N, C-alpha and C positions, 0 to 999 in steps of 0.2 A: 473544607478538604476540596482540592482540585480534582477535576475530572479530565481524563485523557481520552479524546475520541479521535477517530480517522474520519476524514471526508474523502469520498471516492468520486472521481472526475474521469471524463473523457479527456483527450488530448487538448481539447479546446477550453477545458476549465468547466464544462458543463457537469453538474452533480449529477450522478447516477446512483441508483441502488445497487448495493453489493451483493454479490452471489452467495457470500457467506456472511450470516448476521453477527455483526460486531457488537462488543459490549462497552461500557464505559470502564476504563481502567483507572486503577488509583495511583499508578506511578508510569512514568515515561518508559522504563524499561519493561513493564508488562505489556504495554502498548506496542513496543517494537518487537518483542518476542512473539506477540500474536501475529503481527504482519509478516514477520519472518516465517511463520508456519503457514499462513494463508494466502500469500502474494499470488501463487500459482492459480489457485482456485478463483481468486478475485479477478486476476488478468483474464483467465479463460471466460468468466461470466461477464466480461464488458468493461470492466473498470481499466483505465489506461494509466491512471496516476493517483497517487494519495497525497493528502496534506495531513499533518499532525497538529492536533489542536489541544491547548490546555485551556479548558473552560472555553471561552471565545476568542482567545489569542492564538493566532497561528505561530506554532514553534518553527515549523520548516515545511518545506514543499514547493512546488509540486515535486514529488518523488515518482519516478517511472516504475510501473510494474513489469516492463518488458526487458529491462537492462539486463537482468539476470538470465532471462530466457536467450537473449542475444548473445550474451558472453558464452553461454553453455553450447550454443549452435556453433559459435566461431571455434571454441575449443575442440568441439567434435569434428569440425572440418579440418583443424590442424593435425589432428591425430590420424586422419583418414590416408 
């Protein structure tokens, strides 16, 4: 059975310890749901981007943890 995990990195690709302890997920959907719930705390804790791995194979990444925060700031500025 495959294990889905996240790798947490700074912008330059250096691996960092996540602020929220992740688990191994049994499906890609579970892993993506978890990152969706925890991305803000992870970004505030020092991770800039993540990569999704299935066992040792990179599925995608790097994916910025700041994109949604930047989009929210822009949306807030437009409303003002």
